[in-house]
C-alpha positions as CSV (number, residue, x, y, z in Angstrom):
1,M,21.7,37.0,-50.7
2,T,19.1,35.9,-53.2
3,R,19.1,32.4,-51.7
4,L,18.5,33.8,-48.2
5,A,15.6,36.0,-49.5
6,D,14.0,33.0,-51.1
7,R,14.2,31.1,-47.8
8,L,12.6,34.0,-46.0
9,L,9.8,34.2,-48.6
10,A,9.2,30.5,-48.1
11,V,8.9,30.9,-44.4
12,L,6.4,33.8,-44.9
13,L,4.3,31.8,-47.3
14,M,4.2,28.8,-44.9
15,A,3.0,31.1,-42.1
16,L,0.3,32.5,-44.4
17,A,-0.8,29.0,-45.3
18,A,-1.1,28.1,-41.6
19,A,-3.2,31.2,-41.1
20,C,-5.5,30.2,-43.9
21,L,-5.9,26.7,-42.5
22,V,-6.7,28.1,-39.0
23,H,-9.3,30.4,-40.5
24,L,-10.8,27.5,-42.4
25,Y,-11.1,25.6,-39.1
26,L,-12.9,28.5,-37.4
27,L,-15.5,28.8,-40.2
28,P,-18.9,27.3,-39.3
29,G,-18.4,24.4,-41.7
30,G,-14.7,24.0,-41.2
31,K,-15.0,20.6,-39.5
32,D,-17.5,19.2,-42.0
33,F,-16.5,20.1,-45.5
34,G,-18.4,17.9,-47.8
35,L,-20.9,18.1,-50.7
36,T,-23.7,19.2,-48.4
37,A,-21.5,22.0,-47.1
38,M,-21.2,23.4,-50.7
39,R,-24.8,24.5,-50.6
40,E,-24.2,26.6,-47.5
41,P,-23.7,30.4,-47.7
42,W,-20.2,30.1,-46.3
43,A,-19.1,27.6,-49.0
44,T,-17.4,30.4,-51.0
45,Q,-15.2,31.2,-48.0
46,L,-14.2,27.6,-47.7
47,V,-13.2,27.2,-51.3
48,A,-11.4,30.6,-51.4
49,F,-9.3,30.0,-48.3
50,S,-8.6,26.4,-49.3
51,L,-7.1,27.6,-52.6
52,L,-5.1,30.3,-50.9
53,A,-3.7,27.8,-48.4
54,F,-2.7,25.4,-51.2
55,A,-1.1,28.3,-53.2
56,C,0.9,29.4,-50.2
57,L,2.2,25.9,-49.5
58,A,3.2,25.5,-53.2
59,G,5.0,28.8,-53.2
60,A,6.8,28.0,-50.0
61,V,8.0,24.7,-51.4
62,L,9.2,26.4,-54.7
63,F,11.0,29.2,-52.9
64,W,12.7,26.9,-50.4
65,A,13.9,24.5,-53.2
66,G,15.3,27.5,-55.2
67,L,13.0,26.7,-58.2
68,L,12.1,30.4,-58.6
69,P,15.5,32.1,-58.8
70,G,15.7,35.8,-59.4
71,R,18.6,35.7,-61.9
72,P,20.3,33.3,-64.4
73,A,22.3,30.5,-62.8
74,H,25.4,28.7,-63.9
75,L,25.1,25.4,-65.6
76,T,25.9,22.4,-63.4
77,G,29.5,21.4,-63.8
78,A,30.5,24.6,-65.7
79,P,33.4,26.7,-64.4
80,L,32.7,29.9,-62.6
81,F,35.2,31.9,-64.6
82,G,36.6,31.9,-68.1
83,R,35.4,31.3,-71.5
84,A,33.7,28.1,-70.7
85,A,31.6,29.7,-68.1
86,E,28.0,29.7,-69.3
87,V,24.8,30.6,-67.6
88,Q,21.3,29.2,-68.0
89,E,18.1,31.0,-67.8
90,T,16.5,29.0,-65.0
91,G,14.3,31.6,-63.6
92,R,10.6,32.1,-64.2
93,P,10.1,35.9,-63.7
94,G,6.3,35.9,-64.2
95,L,5.6,33.0,-61.9
96,R,8.0,34.5,-59.3
97,K,6.1,37.8,-59.4
98,I,2.8,36.0,-58.9
99,F,4.0,34.2,-55.8
100,L,5.6,37.5,-54.6
101,A,2.2,39.1,-54.8
102,L,0.5,36.1,-53.0
103,P,1.1,37.4,-49.5
104,L,-0.7,40.6,-50.3
105,I,-3.6,38.6,-51.8
106,V,-3.9,36.5,-48.6
107,L,-3.8,39.4,-46.3
108,A,-6.5,41.2,-48.4
109,A,-8.7,38.1,-48.3
110,L,-8.4,37.8,-44.5
111,A,-9.2,41.5,-44.1
112,V,-12.3,41.3,-46.4
113,D,-13.5,38.2,-44.6
114,R,-13.1,39.9,-41.2
115,F,-14.6,43.4,-42.1
116,G,-16.5,42.7,-45.3
117,P,-20.0,41.4,-45.9
118,W,-19.0,37.9,-44.6
119,G,-17.9,39.1,-41.2
120,G,-19.4,41.0,-38.3
121,G,-22.8,39.3,-38.4
122,E,-24.3,36.7,-36.1
123,V,-22.5,33.4,-35.9
124,T,-24.5,30.7,-37.6
125,A,-25.0,27.6,-35.5
126,R,-22.9,24.7,-36.7
127,P,-24.7,21.6,-38.0
128,N,-23.6,19.5,-35.0
129,E,-24.6,22.1,-32.4
130,P,-28.2,21.9,-31.1
131,K,-30.3,25.0,-31.4
132,M,-31.8,26.7,-28.5
133,A,-35.3,25.5,-28.0
134,E,-37.9,28.2,-28.3
135,P,-40.6,28.3,-25.6
136,K,-43.9,26.9,-26.6
137,P,-46.9,29.1,-26.4
138,S,-48.7,26.8,-24.1
139,E,-45.9,26.8,-21.5
140,P,-45.4,29.6,-19.1
141,K,-42.4,31.8,-19.7
142,P,-39.5,31.7,-17.4
143,D,-40.6,34.9,-15.6
144,E,-44.1,33.8,-15.1
145,P,-44.8,31.5,-12.1
146,K,-46.8,28.3,-12.9
147,L,-50.1,27.7,-11.2
148,T,-49.5,24.8,-8.8
149,E,-52.3,22.3,-8.2
150,P,-53.0,22.0,-4.5
151,K,-52.3,18.6,-3.0
152,P,-54.4,16.8,-0.4
153,A,-53.0,17.0,3.1
154,E,-50.9,14.2,4.3
155,P,-50.9,13.8,8.1
156,K,-47.5,13.0,9.4
157,G,-46.4,11.3,12.6
158,Q,-50.0,10.3,13.7
159,D,-52.8,7.9,12.9
160,V,-55.3,9.4,10.3
161,A,-58.4,8.1,12.2
162,S,-57.4,9.6,15.5
163,A,-56.6,13.1,14.1
164,P,-59.5,14.5,12.0
165,P,-58.7,17.7,10.2
166,A,-59.9,21.0,11.7
167,P,-62.6,23.0,9.7
168,V,-61.1,25.9,7.7
169,P,-62.8,28.7,5.8
170,A,-63.5,28.0,2.1
171,P,-60.9,29.6,-0.1
172,A,-61.6,31.7,-3.2
173,P,-62.7,29.6,-6.2
174,Q,-59.9,28.3,-8.4
175,P,-59.9,27.1,-12.0
176,A,-60.8,23.4,-12.1
177,P,-57.9,21.1,-13.0
178,P,-58.1,18.8,-16.0
179,P,-59.8,15.5,-15.5
180,I,-57.6,12.6,-14.4
181,A,-60.0,9.7,-14.6
182,A,-62.7,8.5,-16.9
183,N,-65.5,9.1,-14.3
184,P,-66.4,12.7,-13.7
185,P,-64.5,13.8,-10.6
186,P,-66.0,15.7,-7.7
187,V,-65.4,19.3,-7.4
188,A,-61.9,19.8,-6.2
189,V,-61.9,21.4,-2.8
190,P,-58.5,22.4,-1.6
191,A,-57.6,20.8,1.6
192,A,-56.6,22.6,4.6
193,P,-52.9,23.0,5.1
194,P,-51.5,20.4,7.5
195,V,-51.2,21.4,11.1
196,A,-47.5,21.6,12.0
197,M,-46.9,19.0,14.7
198,P,-43.9,19.3,16.9
199,P,-41.6,16.4,16.3
200,A,-41.9,13.6,18.8
201,P,-38.9,13.5,21.1
202,V,-36.5,10.7,20.0
203,A,-34.7,9.0,22.8
204,P,-31.0,9.0,22.2
205,P,-29.6,5.5,21.5
206,E,-28.3,3.7,24.4
207,V,-24.5,3.7,24.4
208,A,-22.9,0.8,26.1
209,V,-20.6,2.0,28.8
210,I,-17.3,0.2,28.2
211,P,-15.0,0.2,31.2
212,P,-11.5,1.5,30.5
213,P,-9.1,-1.2,29.4
214,T,-6.6,-2.7,31.8
215,V,-3.1,-1.8,30.7
216,A,-0.2,-3.7,32.1
217,P,2.6,-1.4,33.1
218,L,6.1,-1.8,31.7
219,P,8.6,-3.3,34.1
220,P,10.9,-0.7,35.6
221,P,14.0,-0.2,33.4
222,P,17.2,-1.7,34.7
223,P,19.6,0.8,36.1
224,A,21.8,2.4,33.6
225,A,25.2,0.7,33.4
226,P,28.2,2.8,34.3
227,T,30.5,4.0,31.6
228,Q,34.1,4.9,31.4
229,P,35.9,6.9,28.6
230,D,38.4,4.1,27.8
231,G,35.9,1.3,27.6
232,H,34.8,-0.5,24.5
233,R,32.5,1.4,22.2
234,D,30.7,-1.7,20.9
235,A,29.9,-5.3,21.9
236,V,32.6,-7.4,23.7
237,V,32.9,-10.7,21.7
238,W,35.9,-12.3,23.3
239,L,37.5,-12.6,26.7
240,A,40.7,-14.3,27.7
241,V,42.4,-14.5,31.1
242,A,46.2,-14.4,31.4
243,P,48.0,-17.5,32.6
244,D,49.1,-15.6,35.7
245,G,45.6,-14.4,36.4
246,R,46.5,-10.7,36.6
247,S,45.0,-9.4,33.4
248,I,42.1,-9.8,30.9
249,M,42.3,-9.4,27.2
250,S,39.1,-8.5,25.3
251,A,38.2,-8.2,21.6
252,S,35.2,-6.1,20.4
253,T,33.3,-5.3,17.3
254,D,34.7,-1.7,17.7
255,R,37.9,-3.4,16.2
256,V,40.0,-2.7,19.3
257,I,41.9,-5.2,21.4
258,K,42.2,-4.0,25.1
259,L,44.3,-5.2,28.0
260,W,42.8,-4.8,31.5
261,D,44.3,-5.0,35.0
262,I,42.1,-7.2,37.1
263,G,43.4,-6.2,40.5
264,G,43.5,-2.5,39.8
265,K,40.3,-2.6,37.8
266,Q,41.6,-0.3,35.1
267,L,42.7,-0.3,31.5
268,I,46.4,-1.1,31.0
269,R,46.4,-0.2,27.3
270,N,44.8,-0.6,23.9
271,L,46.8,-3.5,22.6
272,G,46.0,-3.0,18.9
273,V,43.4,-2.2,16.3
274,H,42.2,-4.4,13.4
275,K,41.0,-3.0,10.1
276,D,37.6,-4.7,10.7
277,M,35.8,-6.3,13.6
278,A,38.1,-8.0,16.1
279,R,37.1,-11.5,16.8
280,T,39.6,-13.3,19.0
281,A,42.5,-12.4,21.4
282,L,44.6,-15.1,22.9
283,Y,47.5,-15.1,25.3
284,M,50.6,-16.9,24.0
285,P,52.0,-19.5,26.4
286,D,55.2,-17.5,26.8
287,G,53.2,-14.8,28.7
288,V,54.8,-11.9,26.8
289,S,52.8,-11.9,23.6
290,A,49.3,-12.3,22.2
291,L,47.7,-13.5,19.0
292,T,44.7,-11.7,17.7
293,G,42.4,-12.2,14.7
294,G,39.7,-10.3,13.0
295,D,37.3,-10.0,10.0
296,D,40.1,-8.2,8.1
297,G,41.7,-11.7,7.5
298,E,44.8,-10.9,9.6
299,I,46.2,-12.8,12.5
300,V,48.6,-10.5,14.4
301,L,51.3,-11.5,16.9
302,R,51.7,-8.6,19.4
303,K,53.8,-7.8,22.4
304,L,51.8,-7.4,25.6
305,A,54.2,-4.8,27.0
306,D,53.5,-2.2,24.4
307,G,51.3,-3.7,21.7
308,A,54.2,-3.7,19.1
309,V,53.5,-5.9,16.1
310,L,55.9,-8.9,15.9
311,H,54.4,-10.6,12.8
312,V,51.2,-10.6,10.6
313,F,49.7,-13.7,9.1
314,Q,47.3,-12.9,6.3
315,A,44.5,-15.3,5.2
316,G,44.3,-13.8,1.7
317,Q,41.5,-15.2,-0.3
318,N,40.4,-17.5,2.5
319,G,38.4,-14.7,4.1
320,G,38.0,-13.2,7.5
321,V,39.2,-14.9,10.7
322,N,36.0,-16.0,12.6
323,K,37.7,-18.1,15.3
324,L,41.3,-18.8,16.4
325,A,42.9,-21.4,18.7
326,I,46.5,-22.0,19.8
327,S,48.2,-25.3,20.7
328,P,49.3,-25.5,24.4
329,D,53.0,-25.4,23.3
330,G,52.5,-22.2,21.3
331,K,53.9,-23.8,18.1
332,R,50.7,-24.1,16.1
333,A,47.6,-21.9,15.6
334,V,44.3,-23.0,13.9
335,S,42.0,-20.4,12.3
336,G,38.5,-20.8,10.8
337,H,37.4,-18.6,8.0
338,D,34.2,-17.4,6.5
339,T,35.0,-19.2,3.2
340,G,34.7,-22.6,5.1
341,N,38.4,-23.2,5.0
342,V,40.6,-24.1,8.1
343,I,44.2,-23.0,8.2
344,V,47.0,-24.5,10.3
345,W,49.8,-22.0,11.0
346,D,53.4,-22.7,11.9
347,L,54.1,-20.0,14.5
348,V,57.7,-21.0,14.9
349,N,58.6,-20.5,11.2
350,N,55.8,-18.0,10.5
351,S,54.4,-20.0,7.7
352,V,51.3,-21.9,6.6
353,L,51.3,-25.6,7.4
354,H,48.0,-26.6,5.9
355,V,44.9,-25.2,4.3
356,L,42.1,-27.7,5.1
357,T,39.0,-27.8,3.0
358,G,35.8,-29.7,3.3
359,H,33.3,-27.5,5.0
360,D,30.5,-26.1,2.8
361,W,29.7,-23.2,5.1
362,S,31.5,-20.6,7.1
363,I,33.5,-21.8,10.1
364,S,31.9,-20.7,13.4
365,A,34.0,-22.7,16.0
366,V,37.6,-24.1,16.3
367,A,39.4,-25.8,19.2
368,V,42.7,-27.5,19.8
369,S,43.1,-30.5,22.0
370,P,45.1,-30.2,25.2
371,D,47.9,-32.5,23.7
372,G,48.1,-30.2,20.6
373,K,47.6,-33.1,18.2
374,Q,44.0,-32.6,17.0
375,A,41.8,-29.7,16.0
376,L,38.1,-29.4,15.8
377,S,36.2,-27.2,13.4
378,G,32.5,-26.5,13.3
379,S,30.4,-24.6,10.7
380,I,27.2,-22.8,10.6
381,D,25.4,-25.8,9.1
382,G,26.1,-27.9,12.3
383,T,28.8,-30.0,10.7
384,L,31.8,-31.0,12.9
385,K,35.2,-32.1,11.6
386,L,38.2,-33.5,13.5
387,W,41.6,-33.0,12.0
388,D,45.2,-34.2,12.6
389,I,47.1,-31.0,13.0
390,E,50.5,-32.2,11.8
391,S,49.4,-34.2,8.8
392,G,46.3,-32.2,7.9
393,K,44.3,-35.4,7.6
394,Q,40.6,-35.4,8.4
395,L,39.9,-37.9,11.1
396,R,36.2,-37.7,11.5
397,S,33.2,-35.7,10.1
398,W,29.6,-35.7,11.4
399,H,26.5,-33.6,11.6
400,G,26.5,-32.7,15.2
401,H,23.8,-30.0,15.4
402,E,20.6,-28.9,13.6
403,Q,22.1,-25.4,13.5
404,G,25.4,-23.8,13.6
405,T,28.1,-24.7,16.2
406,Y,29.4,-21.5,17.9
407,G,31.3,-22.8,20.9
408,A,33.7,-25.8,21.2
409,V,36.1,-27.0,23.9
410,F,38.1,-30.2,24.6
411,T,38.1,-31.9,28.0
412,A,41.5,-32.3,29.7
413,D,41.9,-35.9,28.6
414,A,41.3,-35.0,24.9
415,H,38.8,-37.9,24.5
416,R,35.7,-35.8,24.8
417,L,34.5,-32.6,23.1
418,I,31.8,-30.1,24.2
419,T,29.9,-28.1,21.6
420,G,27.2,-25.4,21.8
421,S,24.8,-24.6,19.0
422,G,22.1,-22.5,17.6
423,D,19.7,-25.4,18.2
424,L,19.8,-24.3,21.9
425,T,21.7,-27.4,23.1
426,I,25.1,-28.2,24.5
427,K,26.4,-31.6,23.6
428,V,29.2,-33.8,24.9
429,W,30.8,-36.1,22.3
430,D,33.0,-39.2,22.7
431,L,35.7,-38.7,20.1
432,D,36.7,-42.4,20.1
433,S,33.2,-43.5,19.1
434,G,31.8,-40.2,17.6
435,R,28.7,-40.6,19.7
436,E,26.8,-38.0,21.8
437,V,27.1,-39.0,25.5
438,K,25.5,-36.1,27.3
439,R,23.4,-33.1,26.6
440,F,22.7,-29.8,28.5
441,E,19.5,-28.0,27.8
442,G,18.0,-24.8,29.2
443,H,19.1,-21.9,27.1
444,E,16.5,-20.1,25.1
445,G,18.8,-18.7,22.5
446,T,21.9,-19.7,20.6
447,V,24.7,-21.0,22.8
448,Y,27.5,-18.7,21.6
449,A,30.5,-19.4,23.9
450,L,31.8,-22.1,26.1
451,A,34.5,-22.3,28.8
452,L,35.7,-25.2,30.9
453,S,37.0,-24.7,34.4
454,A,40.6,-25.6,35.2
455,D,39.6,-28.7,37.1
456,G,37.2,-29.8,34.3
457,K,34.2,-30.1,36.7
458,R,32.2,-27.0,35.6
459,L,31.1,-25.8,32.3
460,L,30.3,-22.1,31.6
461,S,28.1,-21.2,28.7
462,G,27.0,-17.8,27.3
463,S,24.0,-17.3,25.1
464,L,22.2,-14.9,22.9
465,D,19.3,-15.2,25.3
466,G,21.2,-12.7,27.6
467,T,22.2,-15.3,30.2
468,A,25.2,-17.2,31.2
469,R,24.8,-20.6,32.9
470,L,27.1,-22.8,35.0
471,W,26.7,-26.6,34.6
472,D,27.9,-29.6,36.6
473,M,29.9,-31.7,34.1
474,E,29.3,-34.9,36.1
475,T,25.5,-34.7,36.5
476,G,24.6,-32.3,33.7
477,N,22.6,-30.1,36.2
478,Q,22.5,-26.4,36.0
479,I,24.4,-24.9,39.0
480,A,23.8,-21.2,38.5
481,L,22.1,-18.7,36.2
482,F,23.5,-15.2,35.5
483,D,21.0,-12.9,33.8
484,S,22.5,-9.8,32.3
485,Q,19.1,-8.2,31.4
486,T,21.0,-6.0,28.9
487,G,21.2,-8.2,25.8
488,P,23.2,-11.1,24.3
489,I,26.3,-12.5,26.0
490,Y,29.0,-13.2,23.5
491,A,32.0,-14.1,25.7
492,V,32.6,-16.1,28.9
493,A,35.6,-17.0,31.0
494,F,36.6,-18.1,34.5
495,A,38.4,-15.5,36.7
496,P,41.4,-16.7,38.7
497,D,39.3,-16.6,41.9
498,G,36.7,-18.9,40.4
499,T,34.1,-16.2,39.7
500,V,32.5,-15.9,36.3
501,L,33.3,-13.2,33.7
502,T,31.0,-12.3,30.8
503,G,31.1,-9.8,28.0
504,G,28.4,-8.9,25.6
505,Y,26.1,-6.5,23.8
506,D,26.1,-3.9,26.5
507,R,29.9,-3.2,26.0
508,T,30.8,-4.2,29.6
509,I,32.8,-6.9,31.2
510,R,31.0,-8.2,34.3
511,D,32.0,-10.3,37.2
512,W,29.5,-12.8,38.7
513,P,29.6,-14.9,41.9
514,A,30.0,-18.6,41.1
515,A,27.1,-19.5,43.3
516,G,24.7,-17.2,41.3
517,G,23.3,-13.8,42.0
518,D,23.8,-10.3,40.7
519,G,27.0,-9.4,38.9
520,V,29.1,-6.2,39.1
521,V,30.5,-4.2,36.2
522,L,34.2,-4.9,36.3
523,F,35.1,-2.8,33.3
524,A,32.4,-0.5,31.8
525,G,31.9,0.4,28.2
526,A,32.5,3.8,26.7
527,P,29.6,6.4,26.9
528,G,27.1,5.9,24.1
């Protein structure tokens, strides 16, 4: 308990020391306490409260450290009980009593300073504060108006010679102003007040009349595309026509693979769903199954009858499946991946035949030759590579385009290859020599998809410029232009009757007449 009491006394003395210091600061010379200040009348207050503040701080330290105990203490290291227990007189009763009385002294000093002879009077101006200037006898007091000296009239808004002042009665005599020049001035006669002239009318500034701008109207919006609940909910990126020509298979960025009935113009079923964007959907040559690939890195073999999964091929660390192609006999599949690797799959034994490396960038196009012996891969840097499927050997590599290759198809004789690109061109390559033999130009956006007619005479291209174009393979001339007016076209195919099928950004699958003209929505997308 004695220790707690000492701590409380220390806190009390610390508070009183702070009060003394604050009081010192508020005194007139509290901010400038030097030898000059000792001659001022409030010097006694400064000294007294400085000593009191120091004494309170000293007492607070002594009480807090336990150096002013109230009773004898045990010697350090001595036992608390028994014969060896000894005590030591460590206390200083007289000094303790002085510091116990110190709070009363401080409070008394503060009271005397506040209500005694030092307090209650006028506050003396501090040395750094300017004193209020007293009015000089020669200057008029604030409540007395100054005598203003009349000024000569200044005509405004007119020539002085043409407007003489009108005579006015002489005013009462005024005291003469002090001389302002060495020569004796004439007697000051106050001038007549100026005649108030009405302001001359100012013509408003001429504002140039600017005719209203000519604004070109927006073209009328295209009619809204029809929708159907079972349509794709995002862009259609792949189209494939069944070998028998009765159905269409589509892949979409909504991850769904759909199977459509061409004759009945209706959805047959959702064939399957990938975990990520669906990229490719291909009919197997047997006519009863399909192979689909997506960004989830899976290639899935499915039954067309009900969508049942027959086998799953996983790319693993090779990345998502960007493009997929199947050999005509259905024994091999070639996939291109976003890591730049190309995989050859054995569909008979459900195994990996080769993992082909060499591309530095993501694969954006693959194709298999009609004889099933060679595969073509193209990457987004425009590099093309020709592979032997069975051995996995690279046969040729060349820089075919200035930008990525996004469409590739072999001709029926397997000696020529057609590629589309982000450089807006379509090129025909002679695979025997590796040379470009023909070029088709006209697209204003990336050529994203290519399809060759069954007879090999017509080439169909789809582009991000929103158009599909039909080309004559022999002459290289453009036969027809199909303008969707609804955004990029990502997928193209030839229908069994020779018409053109497109799929794209607007979620629809359209059918276009081969000779050109307006297309019709064959299968609409889902409502937005």
